[in-house]
C-alpha positions in Angstrom: -36.1 49.3 16.3 -36.0 47.9 12.7 -37.6 44.6 12.0 -34.6 42.3 12.2 -36.3 39.4 10.3 -37.1 41.8 7.5 -33.6 43.1 7.4 -32.2 39.6 7.2 -34.3 39.0 4.1 -32.9 42.0 2.2 -30.4 41.4 -0.6 -29.4 38.1 -2.1 -28.7 35.3 0.4 -25.2 33.8 0.3 -25.0 30.6 -1.7 -24.0 27.6 0.4 -20.5 26.4 -0.5 -19.9 29.3 -2.9 -16.3 30.1 -1.6 -15.2 26.5 -2.1 -16.7 26.2 -5.5 -15.2 29.6 -6.6 -11.7 28.5 -5.3 -12.0 25.3 -7.3 -13.2 27.2 -10.4 -10.1 29.4 -10.2 -7.7 26.4 -9.6 -9.1 24.5 -12.6 -9.0 27.6 -14.8 -5.4 28.2 -13.7 -4.5 24.6 -14.5 -5.9 25.0 -18.0 -4.2 28.3 -18.7 -0.8 27.3 -17.1 -0.9 24.2 -19.2 -1.6 26.1 -22.4 0.7 29.1 -22.0 3.1 28.1 -19.3 3.3 29.4 -15.7 5.7 32.3 -16.4 3.7 33.6 -19.4 0.4 33.6 -17.6 -1.0 36.6 -15.8 -3.7 36.6 -13.1 -5.9 38.4 -15.6 -5.6 35.4 -17.9 -6.8 33.1 -15.2 -9.7 35.4 -14.3 -10.7 35.7 -18.0 -10.8 31.9 -18.4 -12.9 31.5 -15.2 -15.2 34.3 -16.4 -14.7 36.4 -13.2 -13.1 39.6 -12.3 -9.4 39.8 -11.5 -10.3 41.2 -8.0 -12.3 38.1 -7.4 -9.2 36.0 -7.9 -7.3 38.0 -5.4 -10.1 37.6 -2.9 -9.2 33.9 -2.7 -5.5 33.8 -3.6 -2.8 36.3 -2.6 -0.5 35.6 -5.6 0.0 33.5 -8.8 2.5 31.4 -6.9 -0.1 30.5 -4.3 -2.4 29.5 -7.1 0.3 27.3 -8.6 0.6 25.4 -5.2 -3.1 24.5 -5.5 -2.8 23.7 -9.2 0.0 21.2 -8.4 -2.2 19.6 -5.7 -5.0 19.4 -8.2 -2.8 17.7 -10.8 -1.3 15.3 -8.2 -4.8 14.3 -7.1 -5.7 13.6 -10.7 -2.6 11.4 -11.1 -3.2 9.5 -7.8 -6.8 8.9 -8.8 -5.6 7.4 -12.1 -2.8 5.3 -10.7 -4.8 4.1 -7.7 -1.6 3.3 -5.8 -3.5 1.8 -2.9 -4.7 -0.9 -5.3 -1.9 -0.6 -7.8 -1.0 -4.3 -7.7 -4.3 -5.6 -6.5 -2.9 -7.8 -3.7 -1.3 -10.3 -6.2 -0.6 -13.9 -5.3 1.9 -14.5 -8.2 4.4 -12.6 -10.3 2.0 -12.9 -13.3 -0.8 -11.1 -11.3 1.6 -8.4 -10.2 2.7 -7.8 -13.7 -0.9 -7.6 -14.9 -1.5 -5.0 -12.3 1.5 -3.0 -13.5 0.2 -3.2 -17.1 -3.2 -2.0 -16.1 -1.7 1.0 -14.2 0.4 1.9 -17.2 -2.6 1.7 -19.4 -4.5 4.1 -17.2 -1.6 6.5 -17.1 -1.4 6.5 -20.9 -5.2 7.1 -21.2 -4.9 10.1 -18.8 -2.0 11.6 -20.8 -3.9 11.2 -24.1 -6.9 13.0 -22.5 -4.7 15.7 -20.8 -1.4 15.8 -22.8 -0.2 18.9 -21.0 -0.3 17.3 -17.6 3.3 16.1 -17.5 4.8 19.3 -18.8 2.9 21.4 -16.3 2.9 19.4 -13.2 6.0 17.2 -13.4 8.3 19.4 -15.5 7.5 23.1 -15.4 6.2 23.2 -11.8 9.1 21.1 -10.5 11.6 23.5 -12.0 10.2 26.6 -10.3 11.5 26.1 -6.9 12.8 23.5 -4.4 9.6 23.4 -2.4 7.5 22.3 -5.4 10.3 19.9 -6.5 10.2 18.3 -3.1 6.5 17.9 -3.1 6.7 16.1 -6.5 9.4 13.8 -5.1 7.0 13.1 -2.3 4.5 11.8 -4.9 7.0 9.4 -6.2 7.7 8.2 -2.7 4.0 7.6 -2.1 3.6 5.4 -5.1 6.9 3.6 -4.6 5.9 2.8 -1.0 2.8 0.9 -2.2 4.9 -1.0 -4.8 7.5 -1.9 -2.2 4.8 -3.3 0.2 3.6 -5.7 -2.5 7.1 -6.7 -3.5 7.8 -7.4 0.2 4.7 -9.7 0.2 5.9 -11.5 -2.9 9.3 -12.1 -1.3 7.7 -13.5 1.8 5.4 -15.8 -0.2 8.3 -17.0 -2.4 7.1 -15.8 -5.8 9.6 -13.0 -5.9 13.3 -13.6 -5.5 14.5 -13.1 -1.9 17.7 -11.2 -2.6 16.2 -8.0 -4.1 16.1 -4.7 -2.3 12.4 -4.0 -2.4 12.7 -0.2 -1.9 15.3 0.2 -4.7 13.3 -2.1 -6.9 10.1 -0.1 -6.3 11.8 3.1 -7.3 13.3 1.4 -10.3 9.9 0.1 -11.4 8.6 3.7 -11.6 11.7 4.9 -13.4 11.2 2.2 -16.1 7.9 4.0 -17.0 9.6 7.3 -17.7 10.7 6.6 -21.3 7.1 5.9 -22.2 6.0 9.1 -20.6 8.6 11.1 -22.5 7.5 9.3 -25.7 4.0 10.6 -25.0 5.4 14.2 -24.6 7.0 13.9 -28.0 3.7 13.0 -29.5 4.7 9.4 -30.3 1.6 8.0 -28.7 0.5 5.3 -31.2 -0.9 2.1 -29.8 2.1 0.2 -31.1 4.6 2.6 -29.4 2.7 2.3 -26.1 2.6 -1.5 -26.3 6.3 -1.6 -27.1 7.2 0.6 -24.1 4.9 -1.3 -21.8 6.2 -4.7 -22.9 9.7 -3.5 -22.3 8.9 -2.5 -18.7 7.2 -5.9 -18.0 10.0 -7.9 -19.5 12.6 -6.2 -17.3 10.5 -6.6 -14.2 9.7 -10.3 -14.9 13.3 -11.2 -15.3 14.4 -9.1 -12.3 11.8 -10.5 -9.9 11.6 -14.2 -10.9 13.1 -16.4 -8.2 16.4 -18.0 -9.2 16.1 -21.6 -10.3 18.2 -24.0 -8.2 21.0 -25.9 -10.0 22.5 -29.3 -9.2 25.0 -28.1 -6.6 22.3 -26.4 -4.6 23.1 -22.9 -5.7 20.8 -20.6 -7.6 21.1 -19.0 -11.0 
């Protein structure tokens, strides 16, 4: 009978966690290549070359380019959620001023991310969302996640009296995110000067402040 302990020592031992690291390597390479060339123009061989591995190795972990895209979108969404920090987006404010400061900080973090990774929006929010309904629905789910956190803080502000009581908090939360879109499109056009960013941010905050401020009572007891 062969010495089993000696047989177990033959060959190179498997590296702990290698499959997970290899999958992540492929996903990050695909993210980079998809962003540079576009999803449709990228072949599996391009992803493999960027990762420095064989094309067969890619197929060992992913069945198709479309499956890789699913993971690339998840990777991009994780990056965005990490930047926006929706769970602390408004930092449990106790006044409208604190809430607006939280919105300003979140927008600043978003701009910083887009400056560092300018292809993010085109790849994850534009190109991927146009490929099929499943991906589009997943991206809409991201908007729902962030708007849910915003709505929670708006609801707290209404209860505390520093946000007007007659707003629809869910609609206002979605609208708040929509107000940021022109600034993001501005970034995509390359108009990302500090002055342009400040103008876009100030516009968002001005609209929010006027929309959320409680109405001042007038002499007849009504509000305006």
